[in-house]
Each structure stands twice: as structure tokens, then as C-alpha cells.
C-alpha positions, 0 to 999 in steps of 0.5 A: 733112812729106815724107819720102824714103819717098814716092818709092818708091825701091828698098829698097837706097836706102832702107837706104842713106839710113837709114844716113846718117840722111837722112829728110827731103828738102831744099828742093832735093831736093823741087823737083828729084826730081819732074821728074827721076823723071818723066824730064824734062831738068832745069836745076837752079840750086842752091847747093853744099850744097843737097843737089842731089847726092842729087837726081840720084844717087837717081833714076839709081841707082834706074833703072840695070839691073845686069843690063845691062853697058853704060854707062848714066849719065855724070856730069861734075864740073869738079875731081878733088875734086868727082868723088871726092865724087860717087863716094863718095856714089854708092858709099855709096848702092849699099852695100846693093845686090846686085849692086852698080852698077859705078861707076868714077872717071875723073879726070886725075892718075891712071894712064891705062893702068890706067883704060883696062884697067878700062874695056876689061875691063868697061864701067862702068854709072855713070862719074863724072869730070872733063870732060878725062879723060872726053872723052879716053876717049870720043874714043879709043872706049875708053868706049862712051857710045852706050848712055847713058840719063842724063847729068849736068853738075854745077857747069856754071858752074865747068866753063865758067869753067875752059874745060871746056865743049868737053870736055863738048860732045865727050862729049855729042855721042857720046851718043844723042839720046834720053837724060835730061840734067841740068845743075846750076849755082849760076848760069846764065851767058849763055855756057852757053845755046848748049850748053843749047839744043843738047843739052836737050829742053824742059828744066824750069828749077828754081831753088832759092833758099837760105833765107839767103844766108850762115849767121847763125852767120857774123860777116861782116867788111869790113876796109878795108886803107887802103893797108896790106900785105895779107900783114901784115894776113893774118898779124895776122888769123891770130894773133887768137884762135888759129883752130881752122882758117883758110882764106885765099882768093886769086884766083890760083895765083901769089898763093897761092904768094906768101902761102904763102911769106910765112906760112911765113917768119913761122913758120906751118905752112901748107898750100896748095891750087890747080890747079897742085899735082899731084893726088896731092899735093893729096889728101895735103894735104887728108887732112892738113888733115882730120887737123888737121895744119895750122891754116892753109890758103891756097887758090884758089876750087877749095877753095870749090866742093866741098872740104868741110873740117870745123872751119873757124873763120876765112875770110879773103878776100885779094881779092874773087872775080871772080864775086861769087857765089863769095863765098858759097862762100868764106864758107860754109866756116865757121859750119857746124852751128850753130858760130860762124865769122868771115869777114874780107874785105880791100878797097881804096877802089876796090872800092866797086862790088864791095862794093855788088854783094855787098850787092845779093845780100842779104849784110850786112857788119860794118865793122871796122878792125885796130888794135894787133893786134885787130879793132875797130868802124869806121863807114866802111860806115855813112857809105857807106850814108848817101851812097847814101841821099842821092843818086847814089853817086859813085866815090871816084876821081871825087870825087878828080878834082873836088877836084883839078880845082877846085884847078886851075880850068882851062877845061873842068874841069866838062865833064871831071867831067860826062863822068867821072860819065856814064861811071861811071853807065853802068858802074853801070847795066851792073853792075845789069843784070847782077845783075838777069839773075843774079837 
């Protein structure tokens, strides 16, 4: 069994690792550390929670020269919370160092003038921040990144989704051509490829497959809404078994606000988290959630990528995320440390193809129904699987068209049905190809 001792890190890092009881590298760290320590550019495809943070922080902090008072490493993260977590992890690792690496956090929603004063007084040796704020500091020539030796883009797919790639491009373009670049992402979308080709030199792609897609301690339930009001269903679910801490995920900020208002009117003390809430208020809310002042939290996917809230016993998906891979991040908030967790996903009949996509990732659902305020076993999903095994799975809307057109018996109805089936088949092939590329 390998240990961190084999990597010959400086003593201050070994002491810091021992303080947090890190002795054995994770699979991601074992795969990523050798190429990173060899100075190679690396594209790391690994899930959140795989240990990739320490896989790049340890070599960077081992390589920073504390006698050189210039910017030596820059790390970008797509949200303030993720950047703060990276800063906290880096500060823990240098806690036994003397003199310590000078680390600075640069994120939006904080005092810009104070940040500028800090940088102008003394350039940080490691700066961690959100792309927008870092790009602002670079383009205004406050932050001198021409001396950078290490550049990390963390959660690159999320940066792409949030429209931050141009800012990351502006930061990278101001750096020297000879530097070690590391990009980490749960997925590698096609739109990310031009950026990777532009800045990376023969990068090594390291894919770290999770041992299991979701933890075996999670009971993953699929609940057909059957046209019922989502708000009422969610309210009922939140009252089942009195969850220790429940996270409800919605796809948009507007939907989070709507759910938050509804649940408050039902008498629940609920918190909400999304990107339009000021950073200071979000930080205060997260602290109150961790202090168990709230039992219910409604959030967008921002909370699924990097915000680590302990004690989550229930996750509810008001809708499936636009990117099926985000489903793993949402559900993975519960069932941690061997403690049982429940995840319930609401779905409508027209979302059969989305469910099939998620199942194609190796995730299994337990079909259940909501009756008299309790979750009970259902057989809908088994029937769907039998249909798949018996031949071509036709979209329910097309089946409805067949029944409707047969009743009408108008000329050309067979051609209309055949055409609809062909269109549906093309759509399914396109989805399958996309999933294959992702795999």
C-alpha cells in the first residue's frame, strides 16, 4: 500500500498531512501526483471529492520558493465557496512552514480596494480566486503574473458553463509560455478543447473513474409526479421522517425563490442559496446551516459543486439537472461517512429519456410512489425496463399519437407515425453518441 511518504515532500507538508490524518493517497492522488511532480501539463478528469485538490496543492506548495517574493502560482475556481475551500486547504498545508508561503484570496463580493492595496504592497506567492476577479487584477496590471510557474484551472467544466472561460483565457494569456498548467474537470466538454489546445503543451490526460457512481449508503428513489404539484410533493417529502438536514435542488434561481417562498408559507424554517444572493449573505447562510440553525435548504447546483454541508440526510431533486453528470454531485451530498441517506428525484413522463441517460451512467433508481404522506413501492420503472428489453423503446408522446391517430383513421396517419418514430430514434442516437463521447 502506497503512502505520502514515498513522494518525499518537505517536512512541513508531511507534518500538515499527519495533522489531518492523511497517510494513504486516494486513487486520484496516486494517478495525478507522478505526472504533476514530473512537471508535466495535466488534464485531470476526476469527480468532486476524489482528493484532486491535494493532488495539485502538495506539488505546488513543495515547489514554491518562499525567498522569491513574486507570483509563482495561480489557481482559479468558478465560485467564491470553492475558492475559499481551496484557500483553506492551502493554508492548512503551510501551517507548519517557516516562513510560510504568502497566500491570497481574490473573489468577487469582497472589498476590491483592500485587495488591490494588499497586492500592491506585496505580490502573493500563491493566489487563489474566481476568474472574474483574477482577470480584473491581471488586466489592470495590479497582479503581476508574468513570473507564474504553476497555473491551475479547477472545475473547468463549471467555469465553462458559468461563462468564465474568457476570463480564464485573459489570465492565461498574460502568463509566460513556459509554465506548468493543470486543468481539472468532472467532464471534458467539446467547447473546452480549443482552450486546452491553445495553452497546454502535450498534456497528460488522467482519468480517475469513481469506484462507485453513488455511495451504496444512498437510497436513490425515482418518484413519478403524475401531474401533481411539485411544491406540495416536496413539502410532503420534507415532513417524512423528520430529516436531520434536507437539501432541495432546483435548476434556476427563480425556481429556488419560488420554492423558498412556498415552503416558508408552510411554516418551515428554510434557507436558500443561489448565485444572485450577495456573497456575504451566502457565507452567513452557510455558516448558519453548518451550525444546524436550518433543517431545510433550497439551492441551485452551485451548492452541489464544492459546498460541503455535513449531516445531509435527504436530497430532493425538483427537476433533473441540465447536465446529467450534475446528478451525481447533487445526490452525493448525502449518504456520507457510512451514514444512510435518501435521495428523491421527481420526474414527469416526458423525461423518460433523461432517466435513461442517468441510468446509462450506471446509476440505479428505486421506483416509489407517494401515498397518504408516505413513500411506497411502485412498479412503473420495472415495466419500463421490460419494454426496453422487448424491443425499441418508443417515447410515450409517440405512443399517445398512435392511439389518437388510430381513432381518427385519417389518410396518411401511418406515414405521420413512422416519421415521428424516425425523429425520435435520431434523437435517441444523438443522446447515445453524446454519452459515449463523455464516457
